C-alpha positions as CSV (number, residue, x, y, z in Angstrom):
1,M,-11.9,6.2,-6.4
2,K,-8.1,6.6,-6.1
3,I,-6.1,4.7,-3.5
4,L,-2.4,5.1,-2.6
5,M,-0.4,2.5,-0.7
6,V,2.6,3.8,1.2
7,C,5.5,2.2,3.0
8,L,9.2,3.2,3.5
9,G,11.0,2.3,0.3
10,N,8.1,1.4,-2.0
11,I,9.7,-1.9,-3.1
12,C,8.0,-4.5,-0.7
13,R,4.8,-3.9,1.2
14,S,3.2,-1.0,-0.8
15,T,4.1,-2.6,-4.1
16,L,2.5,-5.8,-3.0
17,A,-0.6,-4.0,-1.7
18,E,-0.9,-2.1,-5.0
19,G,-0.7,-5.3,-7.0
20,I,-3.0,-7.3,-4.8
21,L,-5.7,-4.6,-4.6
22,K,-5.6,-4.1,-8.4
23,S,-6.3,-7.8,-8.8
24,K,-9.4,-7.5,-6.7
25,V,-11.1,-4.3,-8.1
26,N,-12.3,-3.0,-11.5
27,T,-9.2,-0.9,-12.5
28,Q,-11.4,1.0,-14.9
29,K,-13.2,2.5,-11.9
30,V,-10.5,2.3,-9.1
31,I,-7.0,3.7,-9.5
32,V,-4.4,2.1,-7.2
33,D,-0.8,3.3,-6.9
34,S,2.0,3.1,-4.4
35,A,4.7,5.3,-3.0
36,G,7.4,5.4,-0.4
37,T,8.4,7.9,2.3
38,A,12.1,7.5,1.7
39,D,14.1,7.7,-1.5
40,Y,16.4,4.7,-0.9
41,H,15.0,2.9,-4.0
42,F,13.7,5.7,-6.2
43,G,12.9,4.5,-9.7
44,E,13.8,0.8,-8.9
45,S,11.6,-2.2,-9.5
46,P,10.0,-4.0,-6.6
47,D,12.2,-6.3,-4.5
48,E,12.7,-9.7,-6.4
49,R,11.1,-11.5,-3.5
50,A,8.0,-9.3,-3.7
51,I,7.8,-9.9,-7.5
52,A,8.2,-13.7,-6.9
53,I,5.5,-14.0,-4.2
54,A,3.1,-11.9,-6.3
55,K,3.8,-14.1,-9.4
56,E,3.2,-17.2,-7.4
57,N,-0.3,-15.8,-6.7
58,G,-1.0,-14.8,-10.3
59,I,-0.1,-11.1,-9.9
60,D,2.5,-9.3,-12.0
61,I,4.1,-6.3,-10.2
62,S,7.4,-6.4,-12.1
63,Q,6.6,-3.3,-14.1
64,Q,6.1,-1.1,-11.0
65,H,8.8,1.5,-10.1
66,S,9.4,3.0,-6.8
67,R,8.5,6.7,-6.3
68,N,8.4,9.0,-3.4
69,F,5.2,10.3,-1.7
70,I,4.7,13.9,-2.6
71,V,2.4,16.5,-1.0
72,T,0.2,16.7,-4.2
73,D,-0.7,13.0,-3.5
74,F,-3.1,14.4,-1.0
75,D,-4.9,16.1,-3.9
76,N,-4.7,13.1,-6.2
77,F,-5.9,10.3,-3.9
78,D,-9.1,9.7,-1.9
79,I,-7.5,7.2,0.6
80,I,-3.9,6.9,1.5
81,Y,-3.2,3.5,3.2
82,V,0.0,3.4,5.2
83,M,1.7,0.1,6.2
84,D,3.0,1.1,9.6
85,K,2.9,3.7,12.4
86,S,6.3,5.3,11.5
87,N,5.3,6.0,7.9
88,Y,1.8,7.1,9.1
89,S,3.5,9.7,11.2
90,T,5.7,10.8,8.3
91,I,2.7,11.2,6.0
92,L,0.7,13.1,8.6
93,S,3.6,15.5,9.1
94,L,3.3,16.4,5.4
95,A,-0.4,17.0,5.6
96,R,-1.4,20.6,4.9
97,N,-4.8,20.5,6.7
98,N,-7.4,18.3,8.3
99,E,-8.8,17.2,4.9
100,D,-5.4,15.8,4.1
101,K,-5.1,14.0,7.4
102,Q,-8.6,12.5,7.0
103,K,-7.3,10.6,4.0
104,V,-4.5,8.8,5.8
105,K,-5.2,5.4,7.3
106,L,-3.2,2.5,8.8
107,I,-4.1,-0.3,6.4
108,L,-4.5,-3.0,9.1
109,N,-7.2,-0.9,10.8
110,E,-9.4,-2.2,8.0
111,L,-9.0,-5.7,9.6
112,Y,-8.5,-4.7,13.2
113,P,-10.3,-1.4,13.8
114,Q,-8.5,1.0,16.1
115,K,-5.7,-1.5,16.9
116,D,-3.0,0.4,14.9
117,R,-1.1,-2.7,13.9
118,D,1.8,-2.6,11.5
119,V,2.3,-4.7,8.4
120,P,5.7,-6.2,9.2
121,D,8.6,-5.1,6.9
122,P,9.8,-8.3,5.1
123,Y,12.9,-6.8,3.7
124,Y,15.3,-8.4,6.2
125,E,13.1,-11.5,6.9
126,G,13.8,-13.6,3.8
127,D,11.3,-15.4,1.7
128,K,9.1,-16.4,4.8
129,G,8.7,-12.7,5.6
130,F,7.3,-12.0,2.1
131,V,4.9,-15.0,2.3
132,L,3.6,-13.7,5.6
133,V,3.2,-10.1,4.3
134,Y,1.5,-11.3,1.1
135,K,-1.0,-13.3,3.2
136,I,-1.7,-10.3,5.5
137,L,-2.1,-7.8,2.6
138,N,-4.3,-10.3,0.6
139,K,-6.6,-10.5,3.5
140,V,-6.8,-6.8,4.1
141,C,-7.2,-6.1,0.4
142,D,-10.2,-8.4,0.4
143,V,-11.8,-6.1,3.0
144,I,-10.9,-3.0,1.1
145,A,-12.2,-4.3,-2.2
146,L,-15.5,-5.2,-0.6
147,N,-15.8,-1.8,1.0
148,I,-15.0,-0.1,-2.3
149,E,-17.7,-2.2,-4.0
150,K,-20.3,-1.4,-1.3
151,H,-19.6,2.3,-0.9
152,Y,-17.8,3.8,-3.9
153,V,-18.3,2.0,-7.1
């Protein structure tokens, strides 16, 4: 099972989601990565606030580096979780066929089916924004990890 987490810059939400999910699954059987739809932060480490909130919760994301989503990610991943509707639309616009489109999911639909809720972008919200996003992603990653365990591993 290979899962890709996607947000805009790949330094906040998707990096946290990657780190959180990795902490909940057997990484020998489940590959988790992250990417962004924009190249604002290409090659950079996660935002310091994301690193800090992850560390407070026993997760080290400091070695991650931002990368862009590329079309071959459709070939390399089984599920592509996107953090918000804007990035969801961007990823769908890159899909080559229905098989690609079927892999793309709004991550919070795992908690709130068919509600199409966005994970808020904490970038301009300060430390409180990162705490909130961590809590949201931790909760949804619990559900994803349980589903993986039940259905895929």
